N, C-alpha and C positions, 0 to 999 in steps of 0.2 A: 785429664780427659776433658772431649768432647760436653763442656757443658750445659754453654746455650744451645747444642744443636738439641738435649728435652726440650733444654722451653720453647723452640719454636716448635715442634712435633706436637704439644699441645694447643695451638692456636689458628685455626686453618689458615691453612695456604690453599692460592689463587692459581687455578691452574691453566700458566702459561699458554700451550699447546689446547686447550680445548678455547681458552677467547678469542683465539686468530681463527678457529675450525681446524686446524695443522695436527698431522700428528706429528712424534718425537722422535722418527727421522723423515721429517721431512726436507729438502734443501734449503742454503738463503732465499734464491729464487721461488720455490711455493713458499716461506714465509713472508717473502716483500709480497708477493703476490695478493695474494692472503689477507696482508694489511692491508694495500691499495686499494682493495673492493668489497673491508669493510672501514673505511673510513670514508667513500662518498655511501654509506648505508648512515652514519654515523656523524658526522664530522655538522656542527651547527654551520654550517657557512654552506652545506650540502642541503642539506634537509629543513633546513631554516627553522634557525633560534633551538634553545639548549636542552626540546626537552630530552636527546641522547645524549647531552653533552656528560654524565657519569660513565658510560655505554663507553665514550667516544677515550675518555681516557683508560677506561680499563685495556684501550684496543693499544693506546696509545703503550700503558706501561710493561706492555706484553710483547710491543715489538723492539724500546727501546732492549731489552734482554736478550730478545732470542734471537733478533738484529748482527750485536754483538758480540764472538764465537766465544770470548773468558768468561762472557759473563754469562751462556748460556750454559756452559760446558759447569759451574760452579751450581748453575741453578741447579740442573741434571744433579750436580753430586746429589748439592744438599738435599733432592728430593726422593732420589732413590730413581730417576727415572734409566729407565736404561732406552738406548737406539737398541733396533733389528744390528743396525752394521756392529756396534759393536762386544756383540753377544759371542758363549761361544757355547758348545753344543759338550760334552761329558761324555762317557761311555753309554746313558743309561740318556741320553738325549735330555736332559740338565740341562736350563741355563745355570751359568755361571761366567766371575766376571775375573781381568786378568788377576788382580788383586785378595787374597785371600781376608787379611785383616779388612778389607774392605766390608768384606761377605761379612765375615764377624762379628762388626758393629752393627751393622744395620739387621740385623740376626737380633745383637742384643737389644738394638734401642727396642727394636719391631714388640717385645718376649717384654722390653721395662715400659707401654707405653701402655699395656696390659696389667700392667702389674697396681692393681690398686691401692695399694697401700703404697708406693712409691709418687703414687702421684696427688698422692693427698699428702705428701712432704711437703713435695716440688713446688706444689701451693703453702705453701706454710716458710718458706726458708724466701720466696721474695723478699720482704724488707728486713730479713734480717742475716746480716753479714757473716752472722755469727754459723747461725744454721744453712746458709748460701755456703759453710766451707766446708763442715760435716758433713754435704751432703753430697758436694761434689771427690769427698776422701771414697762413702760410700760407693758412687756409681766409678772410682772409679775400681774400688776393690770388686763389688760386683763384677765391674768390666773382663778385671784379669779371668775369679774363678769363672768366669763363663770360657775364654777360652780354654782354662786351663780343661775345661767339662768338654769342650769341644774336639782337645786337644787327647786328653783318656779316650773319648767314644771310639775314637778312629786306632790310637795303638791295640785298646780293647776287642777292635776288628779284628787289624794284624794277629795279633797273639788268638781270635778263637779259631783264626783262617792255621795258624802256627798248631792249638789244640790236634782241631781235626783232621790233621795231615799227620801229626803223634796220633791220635786215635787207632787213623785206620791201616797206619805201620803194627801198632798192636794187635790189631783182631787180624791180620796178618800174620804175626807173628804163634798165636792163640791159633791159628785154626792150624798148625800145625803138631800140636799136643796134646792131648783131653786131660793137664794135667791139673786145673779146676776142676772137671769131673770125677778126677777121681781120687781127686783131695779132698779131706771134710772141709767141711769151713771151722768144724773145732780147729784142724791141724794147724788150720792158715794161722790161727786165737791164738793156740801157742806158740806159734813161731813169729811173732810180732809184729804179724804183717794189719793187724788190728790195733785199735786203738779204743778205749772204755771209751765212753761221755757220758752219760747216765744210767748203763745197765737195762739200756732198751735198743737205744741210740750207737753207735760207733765208730769212729771216721778208719776207713784200711787203705793204706798207699802201693798204687801199681807204678812198673816196673819204672816210671819216670819219676819216680816221687812227686807226684803228685795225688791230695789226699781228696776225697769223697765220702759222703755219710751216705750208711749203712743202719741198712737194722740187723741189732746180734742175733736178734732170732732166727731168721731167713736166710741171711748176709747173703740181699738181696738190695745195691744200689740205690738210694733215695735221690733222686730231682738226677739232672742230666749232668748238668755241671764239675766240672772237677776243679780246684783253688789249690792255690801254696801253705794255707796253713788252714786247718780247722778248730776255733777253740769254746771250750764254755766253761760260759761267766755269768753270773748269776744268775746263773734259769736260763740264759740267753744263746742261741749258736751264731756263732762269727766267725766267719770264711773271708779272708786274703785271697784280695787277686797278686800274679805275677808282681805290679807295682803298686799295691800293695793299699789297694782301692779296699775300700769292708763292705759287707751285706749280710744283715739277718736273715739267721736261712730260719723257715719254719719245720714241724718236724716232716713234711714228707722233701725234705729237699728244694724250697724249690725258697727263689727270693723278686723284691721288686726291681727292677731296672734304673733302680735308683744307687750309687755306689758312694761312699763315703772317705773320706781322708780316717776319722776316727769314728768309736761308737764308743759310746756309757754309757753304763746303769748307772742313773741319780734318782734317790728319790724313789725305787718301783717305778722310772720310767727310764725308754731303751730310747734314744736320742745319738744323732746321729751327726759330721760336724763336718760340713763343707772345708774345703779348700782354705774358705778367709772366714771358719769358724764359727759361721752360723750354723743352727740348729735345727733336726727336724724333728718330729714328732714320727715313731716307729712299733706299728703292731710287732710285739714278740712272737702271736700265734700265726700271726701272716708271712708273716716276714717285711712285709709294706708300709710305705708309710702315709702320715694321715696325713686327708688334706692337700694343701697347694703352696701355700706358705712359709717359708724359709725363718727363723728367729734371732734375736741376737741372743737371748735366751732362755727358755725352757722351764716354764715353775711350776707348783702345783701351794696351792691355798686353798683350805677350808674344800678338800675334796677338788676340786675343781682345776685340771689343771689350764694353762696361761703362758702367751705367749708373748714375749717383750719384744717392742721393734727398736731400730734405730735410735727414735725417740722420748725415748719410753712409756708408751702405751702399750698398755695391755690387750691382750684378744684371749678371748676364752676360743681353746681349740678341745668341738668335741669328738666323742673318742664310741 
């Protein structure tokens, strides 16, 4: 894990392109010309005295990096600077890099820099080798989870595309028969197409074997999604998709965009666990996560709910 990169992100950086007054796509000839012009304006021998000595040193430092192709490439990479000539566009016109791993790392780094808890932890580990090792492990796990999440999102998009195609096929099949209009919902119930959850809600399997949440009184589907499996555990509706991700559904069949590797009910709390075991609190009535943070563990003490982070600090979760 590039621990040092995260540390560097906390420090203000000098933009060498701004110092020389050129664009990131500037050629070596343009960089050299800009340097020569600035030397005339800032060099102590040119302006007389040391009034602009500090400015000259900055110009000299910037030129030393940008005039060396290898140093410039390393500087661009470390500071996420993209030159126009190095960018490509996808079908939607968005810029992308050649390497997906680089994209994942830069996206993860941006998210990490916005995480106040992570930045607080980073400031605490500077003079503590043991905590630094723990933080490196945390970063490594968090980055793997981030990459996995991006992979799952892509898989889900592809699965949704396939599901849309299957739904379209099923709709075409249904056009040729009025079977569902002729057969009452009670008959379908008797044929075991429907599984009762709590007397009011049930689960119906379609012809493809996917499960959908329904209202037992009307037979109408709740929500728009279908799942591999829908379960009712401790009063919580938990749905699993084809690759094992889980969601909490509310009684209308809706859920948030957060997906988890496991969902448990502990001390009356509904908790979602991600791929590395971090926990998020879920509102059983809406199916949505509460707050933006994830924790090592979520606990209930004295009638209050707390999230415990990697260094053991407790933070109250408002519900």
